[in-house]
RODO-2510 file (C-alpha; in nm, 4 decimals, decimal comma):
residues 456
     n   res          X          Y          Z
     1     x     0,0000     0,0000     0,0000
     2     x     0,1365     0,3429    -0,0874
     3     x     0,2042     0,6134     0,1682
     4     x    -0,0699     0,8226     0,0110
     5     x    -0,3264     0,5459     0,0530
     6     x    -0,2214     0,4905     0,4117
     7     x    -0,2687     0,8619     0,4865
     8     x    -0,6208     0,8449     0,3474
     9     x    -0,6969     0,5450     0,5648
    10     x    -0,5751     0,7291     0,8757
    11     x    -0,8140     1,0150     0,7997
    12     x    -1,0959     0,7993     0,9384
    13     x    -0,9572     0,8669     1,2848
    14     x    -0,8356     1,2209     1,2127
    15     x    -1,0233     1,3932     0,9281
    16     x    -1,3485     1,5890     0,9067
    17     x    -1,6173     1,3407     1,0087
    18     x    -1,8883     1,4084     0,7513
    19     x    -1,6357     1,4175     0,4682
    20     x    -1,4762     1,0884     0,5730
    21     x    -1,8145     0,9216     0,6074
    22     x    -1,9179     1,0339     0,2593
    23     x    -1,5798     0,9459     0,1051
    24     x    -1,6200     0,5970     0,2481
    25     x    -1,9971     0,5759     0,1840
    26     x    -2,0210     0,6466    -0,1884
    27     x    -1,7925     0,3646    -0,3078
    28     x    -1,9846     0,1245    -0,0819
    29     x    -2,3148     0,2547    -0,2202
    30     x    -2,2076     0,2121    -0,5802
    31     x    -2,0516    -0,1226    -0,4941
    32     x    -2,3763    -0,2419    -0,3371
    33     x    -2,5591    -0,1150    -0,6455
    34     x    -2,3437    -0,3211    -0,8774
    35     x    -2,3669    -0,6220    -0,6458
    36     x    -2,7453    -0,5979    -0,6607
    37     x    -2,7227    -0,5745    -1,0387
    38     x    -2,6167    -0,9404    -1,0449
    39     x    -2,9644    -1,0622    -0,9564
    40     x    -3,1412    -0,7566    -1,0990
    41     x    -2,9909    -0,8134    -1,4429
    42     x    -3,0915    -1,1784    -1,4223
    43     x    -3,4484    -1,0794    -1,3289
    44     x    -3,4801    -0,8113    -1,5977
    45     x    -3,3497    -1,0282    -1,8784
    46     x    -3,5402    -1,3473    -1,7956
    47     x    -3,8526    -1,1388    -1,7245
    48     x    -3,8464    -1,0022    -2,0797
    49     x    -3,7052    -1,3001    -2,2700
    50     x    -3,8560    -1,5934    -2,0776
    51     x    -4,1699    -1,4690    -1,8978
    52     x    -4,3248    -1,3706    -1,5669
    53     x    -4,2855    -1,7208    -1,4196
    54     x    -3,9100    -1,6943    -1,4700
    55     x    -3,9175    -1,3414    -1,3231
    56     x    -4,1033    -1,4686    -1,0167
    57     x    -3,8457    -1,7493    -0,9774
    58     x    -3,5259    -1,5490    -1,0267
    59     x    -3,6370    -1,2168    -0,8792
    60     x    -3,8478    -1,3161    -0,5820
    61     x    -3,8839    -1,6719    -0,4557
    62     x    -3,5176    -1,7733    -0,4795
    63     x    -3,3886    -1,4446    -0,3405
    64     x    -3,5277    -1,5069     0,0064
    65     x    -3,3541    -1,8456     0,0315
    66     x    -3,0274    -1,7047    -0,1012
    67     x    -3,0469    -1,4230     0,1533
    68     x    -3,1172    -1,6756     0,4292
    69     x    -2,8042    -1,8840     0,3702
    70     x    -2,5616    -1,6289     0,2245
    71     x    -2,6831    -1,3591     0,4642
    72     x    -2,5846    -1,5675     0,7667
    73     x    -2,2267    -1,5907     0,6451
    74     x    -2,2127    -1,2212     0,5535
    75     x    -2,3280    -1,1479     0,9098
    76     x    -2,0515    -1,3695     1,0462
    77     x    -1,8048    -1,1954     0,8150
    78     x    -1,9021    -0,8606     0,9664
    79     x    -1,7322    -0,9861     1,2826
    80     x    -1,4060    -1,0019     1,0898
    81     x    -1,4640    -0,6519     0,9547
    82     x    -1,5163    -0,5137     1,3057
    83     x    -1,2148    -0,6972     1,4507
    84     x    -0,9830    -0,5887     1,1679
    85     x    -1,1102    -0,2285     1,1802
    86     x    -1,0398    -0,2082     1,5540
    87     x    -0,6957    -0,3690     1,5262
    88     x    -0,6070    -0,1594     1,2227
    89     x    -0,7212     0,1602     1,3944
    90     x    -0,5056     0,0632     1,6934
    91     x    -0,2116    -0,0299     1,4607
    92     x    -0,1871    -0,3876     1,5991
    93     x    -0,0084    -0,5480     1,3052
    94     x     0,0190    -0,9072     1,4248
    95     x    -0,3480    -0,9300     1,5153
    96     x    -0,4509    -0,7847     1,1786
    97     x    -0,2380    -1,0552     1,0119
    98     x    -0,4028    -1,3353     1,2106
    99     x    -0,7514    -1,1976     1,1512
   100     x    -0,7077    -1,1646     0,7735
   101     x    -0,5766    -1,5176     0,7178
   102     x    -0,8336    -1,6736     0,9511
   103     x    -1,1156    -1,4865     0,7801
   104     x    -1,0238    -1,5921     0,4258
   105     x    -0,9687    -1,9566     0,5271
   106     x    -1,3034    -1,9565     0,7045
   107     x    -1,4802    -1,8136     0,3986
   108     x    -1,3526    -2,1013     0,1819
   109     x    -1,4700    -2,3689     0,4274
   110     x    -1,8044    -2,1949     0,4747
   111     x    -1,8448    -2,1731     0,0968
   112     x    -1,8106    -2,5499     0,0582
   113     x    -2,0648    -2,6081     0,3357
   114     x    -2,3221    -2,3607     0,2026
   115     x    -2,2864    -2,4937    -0,1511
   116     x    -2,3847    -2,8428    -0,0357
   117     x    -2,6676    -2,7217     0,1892
   118     x    -2,8065    -2,4845    -0,0727
   119     x    -2,8177    -2,7470    -0,3468
   120     x    -2,9735    -3,0160    -0,1254
   121     x    -3,2347    -2,8018     0,0486
   122     x    -3,3458    -2,5824    -0,2421
   123     x    -3,6563    -2,7775    -0,3462
   124     x    -3,7821    -2,8524     0,0092
   125     x    -3,7444    -2,4859     0,1089
   126     x    -3,9196    -2,3648    -0,2059
   127     x    -4,2036    -2,6086    -0,1368
   128     x    -4,2358    -2,4803     0,2206
   129     x    -4,2742    -2,1289     0,0781
   130     x    -4,5790    -2,2368    -0,1274
   131     x    -4,3969    -2,1554    -0,4510
   132     x    -4,6509    -2,1697    -0,7362
   133     x    -4,6309    -2,4860    -0,9491
   134     x    -4,5596    -2,2898    -1,2670
   135     x    -4,2622    -2,1219    -1,0958
   136     x    -4,1124    -2,4197    -0,9072
   137     x    -3,8968    -2,5809    -1,1780
   138     x    -3,7508    -2,2459    -1,2828
   139     x    -3,6693    -2,1614    -0,9208
   140     x    -3,5049    -2,4957    -0,8385
   141     x    -3,2848    -2,4846    -1,1480
   142     x    -3,1698    -2,1256    -1,0868
   143     x    -3,0970    -2,1633    -0,7169
   144     x    -2,8969    -2,4850    -0,7579
   145     x    -2,6754    -2,3253    -1,0192
   146     x    -2,6381    -2,0145    -0,8007
   147     x    -2,5225    -2,2153    -0,4989
   148     x    -2,2653    -2,3964    -0,7130
   149     x    -2,0707    -2,0703    -0,7093
   150     x    -2,0979    -2,0043    -0,3355
   151     x    -1,7244    -2,0329    -0,2602
   152     x    -1,6363    -1,7442    -0,4926
   153     x    -1,9290    -1,5419    -0,3551
   154     x    -1,8156    -1,5785     0,0064
   155     x    -1,4479    -1,5210    -0,0697
   156     x    -1,5337    -1,1938    -0,2435
   157     x    -1,7572    -1,0774     0,0427
   158     x    -1,4905    -1,1559     0,3012
   159     x    -1,2138    -0,9944     0,0964
   160     x    -1,4236    -0,6838     0,0365
   161     x    -1,4998    -0,6687     0,4097
   162     x    -1,1267    -0,6770     0,4878
   163     x    -1,0562    -0,3904     0,2474
   164     x    -1,3425    -0,1841     0,3879
   165     x    -1,2225    -0,2499     0,7426
   166     x    -0,8935    -0,0751     0,6662
   167     x    -1,0771     0,2134     0,5006
   168     x    -1,0536     0,1086     0,1346
   169     x    -1,4051     0,1070    -0,0118
   170     x    -1,2938     0,1931    -0,3667
   171     x    -1,1287    -0,1252    -0,4871
   172     x    -1,4279    -0,3472    -0,3931
   173     x    -1,6332    -0,1077    -0,6076
   174     x    -1,3998    -0,1409    -0,9057
   175     x    -1,4054    -0,5204    -0,8778
   176     x    -1,7846    -0,5259    -0,8660
   177     x    -1,8156    -0,2975    -1,1670
   178     x    -1,5976    -0,5320    -1,3715
   179     x    -1,7816    -0,8454    -1,2636
   180     x    -2,1238    -0,6830    -1,3012
   181     x    -2,0611    -0,5804    -1,6612
   182     x    -1,9406    -0,9333    -1,7292
   183     x    -2,2615    -1,0679    -1,5744
   184     x    -2,4839    -0,8459    -1,7905
   185     x    -2,2948    -0,9392    -2,1063
   186     x    -2,3150    -1,3104    -2,0239
   187     x    -2,6858    -1,2782    -1,9357
   188     x    -2,7621    -1,1445    -2,2820
   189     x    -2,5390    -1,4062    -2,4419
   190     x    -2,6774    -1,7087    -2,2567
   191     x    -3,0435    -1,6022    -2,2232
   192     x    -3,1207    -1,3781    -2,5228
   193     x    -2,8842    -1,5333    -2,7798
   194     x    -2,8456    -1,8988    -2,6762
   195     x    -3,1934    -1,9290    -2,5191
   196     x    -3,0610    -2,0957    -2,2027
   197     x    -3,3332    -1,9386    -1,9840
   198     x    -3,2871    -1,9252    -1,6061
   199     x    -2,9955    -2,1696    -1,6307
   200     x    -2,8086    -1,9196    -1,8453
   201     x    -2,8766    -1,6428    -1,5933
   202     x    -2,7435    -1,8597    -1,3109
   203     x    -2,4260    -1,9547    -1,5002
   204     x    -2,3635    -1,5894    -1,5882
   205     x    -2,3892    -1,4970    -1,2203
   206     x    -2,1440    -1,7547    -1,0867
   207     x    -1,8858    -1,6813    -1,3572
   208     x    -1,9046    -1,3117    -1,2690
   209     x    -1,8686    -1,3838    -0,8986
   210     x    -1,5596    -1,5913    -0,9742
   211     x    -1,4028    -1,2866    -1,1405
   212     x    -1,4744    -1,0651    -0,8372
   213     x    -1,3218    -1,3240    -0,6025
   214     x    -1,0030    -1,3468    -0,8097
   215     x    -0,9707    -0,9683    -0,8171
   216     x    -1,0158    -0,9188    -0,4435
   217     x    -0,7717    -1,1978    -0,3561
   218     x    -0,5178    -1,0471    -0,5942
   219     x    -0,5523    -0,7069    -0,4236
   220     x    -0,4970    -0,8578    -0,0782
   221     x    -0,1944    -1,0563    -0,1953
   222     x    -0,0283    -0,7545    -0,3629
   223     x    -0,0636    -0,5259    -0,0619
   224     x     0,2436    -0,4202     0,1358
   225     x     0,0409    -0,3081     0,4368
   226     x    -0,0249    -0,5154     0,7491
   227     x    -0,3350    -0,6802     0,5966
   228     x    -0,1329    -0,8517     0,3192
   229     x    -0,2609    -1,2020     0,2365
   230     x    -0,0110    -1,4853     0,1861
   231     x    -0,1670    -1,8080     0,0603
   232     x     0,0967    -2,0270     0,2246
   233     x     0,0011    -1,8799     0,5627
   234     x    -0,3699    -1,9372     0,5094
   235     x    -0,5038    -2,1135     0,8179
   236     x    -0,7605    -2,0762     1,0935
   237     x    -0,6380    -1,9364     1,4230
   238     x    -0,8958    -2,0766     1,6647
   239     x    -0,8687    -1,7885     1,9128
   240     x    -0,9147    -1,5317     1,6394
   241     x    -1,2037    -1,7286     1,4886
   242     x    -1,3775    -1,7332     1,8265
   243     x    -1,3437    -1,3543     1,8483
   244     x    -1,4799    -1,3103     1,4976
   245     x    -1,7739    -1,5409     1,5628
   246     x    -1,8482    -1,3798     1,8998
   247     x    -1,9033    -1,0484     1,7229
   248     x    -2,0328    -1,1785     1,3897
   249     x    -2,2708    -1,4499     1,5109
   250     x    -2,5376    -1,2093     1,6399
   251     x    -2,5266    -1,0230     1,3072
   252     x    -2,5494    -1,3539     1,1226
   253     x    -2,8448    -1,4641     1,3331
   254     x    -3,0071    -1,1250     1,2809
   255     x    -2,9759    -1,1759     0,9060
   256     x    -3,1231    -1,5259     0,9388
   257     x    -3,4176    -1,3918     1,1389
   258     x    -3,4775    -1,1231     0,8773
   259     x    -3,4608    -1,3823     0,6013
   260     x    -3,6863    -1,6310     0,7815
   261     x    -3,9457    -1,3615     0,8406
   262     x    -3,9163    -1,2568     0,4764
   263     x    -3,9616    -1,6191     0,3698
   264     x    -4,2836    -1,6308     0,5704
   265     x    -4,3907    -1,3004     0,4136
   266     x    -4,2996    -1,4409     0,0707
   267     x    -4,5084    -1,7517     0,1392
   268     x    -4,8008    -1,5225     0,2244
   269     x    -4,7492    -1,3326    -0,1010
   270     x    -4,7206    -1,6607    -0,2925
   271     x    -5,0729    -1,7439    -0,1808
   272     x    -5,1997    -1,4327    -0,3600
   273     x    -5,1124    -1,5680    -0,7071
   274     x    -4,8424    -1,5422    -0,9729
   275     x    -4,9187    -1,1759    -1,0588
   276     x    -4,8624    -1,0742    -0,6959
   277     x    -4,5445    -1,2830    -0,6732
   278     x    -4,4055    -1,1208    -0,9890
   279     x    -4,5076    -0,7716    -0,8704
   280     x    -4,3457    -0,8352    -0,5307
   281     x    -4,0272    -0,9426    -0,7097
   282     x    -4,0273    -0,6351    -0,9354
   283     x    -4,1026    -0,4004    -0,6454
   284     x    -3,8235    -0,5629    -0,4467
   285     x    -3,5766    -0,4651    -0,7180
   286     x    -3,7072    -0,1069    -0,7248
   287     x    -3,7014    -0,0480    -0,3494
   288     x    -3,3602    -0,2150    -0,3505
   289     x    -3,2272     0,1326    -0,4325
   290     x    -3,3210     0,2427    -0,0795
   291     x    -3,1824    -0,0699     0,0841
   292     x    -2,8542    -0,0297    -0,1000
   293     x    -2,8225     0,3258     0,0273
   294     x    -2,9138     0,2583     0,3890
   295     x    -2,7024    -0,0580     0,4014
   296     x    -2,4004     0,1351     0,2726
   297     x    -2,4494     0,3913     0,5487
   298     x    -2,4702     0,1131     0,8068
   299     x    -2,1426    -0,0380     0,6804
   300     x    -1,9832     0,3075     0,6842
   301     x    -2,0942     0,3585     1,0427
   302     x    -1,9531     0,0202     1,1465
   303     x    -1,6092     0,0861     0,9958
   304     x    -1,5886     0,4492     1,1091
   305     x    -1,6969     0,3661     1,4637
   306     x    -1,4768     0,0544     1,4756
   307     x    -1,1558     0,2327     1,3761
   308     x    -1,2172     0,5286     1,6073
   309     x    -1,3114     0,2962     1,8921
   310     x    -0,9879     0,1030     1,8344
   311     x    -0,7982     0,4341     1,8357
   312     x    -0,9821     0,5337     2,1589
   313     x    -1,1372     0,8420     1,9957
   314     x    -1,4731     0,8309     2,1748
   315     x    -1,5486     1,1930     2,0903
   316     x    -1,5420     1,1038     1,7206
   317     x    -1,7423     0,7863     1,7852
   318     x    -2,0407     0,9765     1,9286
   319     x    -2,0239     1,2597     1,6792
   320     x    -1,9909     1,0102     1,3941
   321     x    -2,3183     0,8438     1,4923
   322     x    -2,5020     1,1790     1,4947
   323     x    -2,3569     1,2844     1,1588
   324     x    -2,4361     0,9488     0,9990
   325     x    -2,7939     0,9681     1,1252
   326     x    -2,8393     1,3125     0,9727
   327     x    -2,6971     1,2008     0,6388
   328     x    -2,9258     0,8959     0,6398
   329     x    -3,2426     1,0963     0,7000
   330     x    -3,1625     1,3482     0,4256
   331     x    -3,0768     1,0762     0,1739
   332     x    -3,3872     0,8758     0,2612
   333     x    -3,6137     1,1736     0,1910
   334     x    -3,4403     1,2296    -0,1439
   335     x    -3,4791     0,8600    -0,2263
   336     x    -3,8506     0,8770    -0,1432
   337     x    -3,9002     1,1500    -0,4028
   338     x    -3,6980     0,9627    -0,6661
   339     x    -3,8920     0,6384    -0,6209
   340     x    -4,2336     0,8008    -0,6117
   341     x    -4,1652     1,0014    -0,9290
   342     x    -3,9732     0,7352    -1,1193
   343     x    -4,1415     0,4187    -0,9944
   344     x    -4,3406     0,3521    -1,3114
   345     x    -4,0309     0,3752    -1,5307
   346     x    -3,8417     0,1411    -1,2995
   347     x    -4,1218    -0,1172    -1,2905
   348     x    -4,1368    -0,1193    -1,6710
   349     x    -3,7735    -0,2300    -1,6728
   350     x    -3,8787    -0,5608    -1,5184
   351     x    -4,2135    -0,6409    -1,6755
   352     x    -4,4555    -0,5263    -1,9437
   353     x    -4,7494    -0,7104    -1,7843
   354     x    -5,0156    -0,4480    -1,6954
   355     x    -5,1615    -0,6421    -1,4006
   356     x    -4,8178    -0,6965    -1,2464
   357     x    -4,7249    -0,3284    -1,2852
   358     x    -5,0498    -0,2123    -1,1219
   359     x    -4,9803    -0,4225    -0,8131
   360     x    -4,6248    -0,2867    -0,8127
   361     x    -4,7588     0,0703    -0,8161
   362     x    -4,9746    -0,0053    -0,5126
   363     x    -4,6685    -0,1273    -0,3248
   364     x    -4,4624     0,1778    -0,4186
   365     x    -4,7276     0,4274    -0,3086
   366     x    -4,7750     0,2512     0,0242
   367     x    -4,4204     0,1544     0,1195
   368     x    -4,1921     0,4353     0,0030
   369     x    -4,3196     0,7068     0,2453
   370     x    -4,2522     0,4729     0,5393
   371     x    -3,8795     0,4173     0,4700
   372     x    -3,7729     0,6907     0,7124
   373     x    -3,9030     0,4730     0,9969
   374     x    -3,6184     0,2277     0,9324
   375     x    -3,3245     0,4717     0,9357
   376     x    -3,2438     0,4615     1,3088
   377     x    -3,2398     0,0801     1,3086
   378     x    -2,9643     0,0598     1,0479
   379     x    -2,7459     0,3414     1,1843
   380     x    -2,7667     0,2405     1,5501
   381     x    -2,7092    -0,1278     1,4782
   382     x    -2,4143    -0,0442     1,2501
   383     x    -2,2585     0,1811     1,5130
   384     x    -2,3101    -0,0690     1,7945
   385     x    -2,1613    -0,3460     1,5802
   386     x    -1,8512    -0,1296     1,5369
   387     x    -1,7802    -0,1495     1,9116
   388     x    -1,8776    -0,5156     1,9396
   389     x    -2,2178    -0,4542     2,1012
   390     x    -2,4200    -0,7042     1,8974
   391     x    -2,6374    -0,9284     2,1125
   392     x    -2,9082    -0,6876     2,2283
   393     x    -2,9486    -0,5359     1,8793
   394     x    -2,9986    -0,8924     1,7535
   395     x    -3,2678    -0,9532     2,0144
   396     x    -3,4410    -0,6242     1,9293
   397     x    -3,4403    -0,7110     1,5601
   398     x    -3,5484    -1,0685     1,6288
   399     x    -3,8453    -0,9723     1,8421
   400     x    -3,9398    -0,6263     1,7200
   401     x    -3,8965    -0,6862     1,3485
   402     x    -3,8981    -1,0558     1,2726
   403     x    -4,1313    -1,1826     1,5445
   404     x    -4,3977    -0,9194     1,4906
   405     x    -4,3681    -0,9593     1,1125
   406     x    -4,4377    -1,3317     1,1374
   407     x    -4,7323    -1,2771     1,3725
   408     x    -4,8837    -1,0295     1,1260
   409     x    -4,8562    -1,2723     0,8339
   410     x    -5,0109    -1,5506     1,0398
   411     x    -5,2946    -1,3527     1,1955
   412     x    -5,3245    -1,0198     1,0126
   413     x    -5,2895    -1,1201     0,6466
   414     x    -5,5846    -1,3661     0,6543
   415     x    -5,8061    -1,0722     0,7549
   416     x    -5,6561    -0,8433     0,4866
   417     x    -5,5625    -1,0828     0,2014
   418     x    -5,4142    -0,8241    -0,0350
   419     x    -5,0644    -0,7213    -0,1367
   420     x    -5,0900    -0,4150     0,0898
   421     x    -5,2024    -0,6416     0,3724
   422     x    -4,8800    -0,8388     0,3274
   423     x    -4,6639    -0,5255     0,3019
   424     x    -4,8126    -0,3608     0,6140
   425     x    -4,5975    -0,5752     0,8430
   426     x    -4,2836    -0,3858     0,7339
   427     x    -4,3577    -0,0302     0,8531
   428     x    -4,5351    -0,1731     1,1585
   429     x    -4,2209    -0,3552     1,2720
   430     x    -3,9879    -0,0687     1,1785
   431     x    -4,1689     0,1725     1,4112
   432     x    -4,1688    -0,0737     1,7018
   433     x    -3,7992    -0,1583     1,6595
   434     x    -3,6893     0,2034     1,6121
   435     x    -3,8386     0,2933     1,9504
   436     x    -3,6573    -0,0024     2,1102
   437     x    -3,3236     0,0896     1,9473
   438     x    -3,3445     0,4520     2,0623
   439     x    -3,4101     0,3443     2,4217
   440     x    -3,1285     0,0879     2,4211
   441     x    -2,8740     0,3114     2,2497
   442     x    -2,9356     0,6135     2,4725
   443     x    -2,9599     0,4380     2,8086
   444     x    -2,8103     0,0881     2,8107
   445     x    -2,5647     0,0267     2,5235
   446     x    -2,1850     0,0437     2,5158
   447     x    -2,2208     0,3806     2,3446
   448     x    -2,4627     0,5233     2,5986
   449     x    -2,3205     0,8371     2,7567
   450     x    -2,4443     0,6980     3,0868
   451     x    -2,1928     0,4132     3,0490
   452     x    -1,8826     0,5601     3,2134
   453     x    -1,6597     0,2652     3,1230
   454     x    -1,6685     0,3632     2,7567
   455     x    -1,6222     0,7361     2,8075
   456     x    -1,2645     0,7086     2,9320
***
């Protein structure tokens, strides 16, 4: 790593807070955008060239299962990001070295495990979700091909997390741009030209993910900084792995709870018919713009707070949370306007079916104004994760978001069997959980100003 790059990294603990947050945020945002384009490109192309059943399979039904299994690992990987950010901020070279090599080795082993589980359990899980019969075969084929490339997927996510932990959010962006363009080109080639359908979309995705994994590993191996990766030293340090899991497991479980609740919501939507399933899938790609933005801010908060916590800069920790919250609210309001004004154009990118688009419009008009209710959840949980305070946020999310969401689908949706009846559980749970997060953060968390141990 050059001296110039190292100076930029150190600015996280020294520079102007809002500038450093935005400098770090935008590459993550664009990177998340291009990462989402993997599945979005698949959905758009099969939706137009194959049909709405293929769109429902690739864009909706399979996504919840993928998020369930891959999301758990990404949550675990966030433990490595936090650990490395704290060690790097504190300039503890040996511990950074151990953490990097343990993390990459773990991602390879986890990739093998998830590949096997994903392939074997795909059909039973899709059946449990009441996947429509005309969608099932498409969904099983796509998801099995997708999970065949899990190792590359997890290696990229872990490598990108390591780079972001040391303050480098640009190179993961560049790698994703390259792999995303490859994915789009291969989608057109396999689906539109060769007529390979959802199988072609799945193959295009795993080949693109392989490219991103190769690029991120190459960047780690070429570095001259303390996070340099050496393949011959790749092993799992059990003490370091325990630390990573201790911090990452709650985040992984939180992701699983989100995904399980979304699977139950998806099963409720599946009972409303293929048009609703396709509309839900298309809407999910449109409102993904908001989730990309807010997720990038949460990652930025985690890294910023983690490095400053490791450097014992508690003044910057507290101010960073306030600044990040302000940025999130402003950007959410801007996103609301963009989605409400441009929603029709965006929906047309996924489907030309009039009935599907009308249901999608209903979802947009109902859901978009409620996004601001989620902001505090993402920023507070990201900040708390940065200091290793993960268990209570997991419990709040598990009960306040996931538990209530499931109860609504079981007992509320039968009384209001419409797409809006299914969607209502989201803003309901956001409001409840936001109140709980504010109370915990201000009065009981590691970052509470009432907690004297963490103000030293």
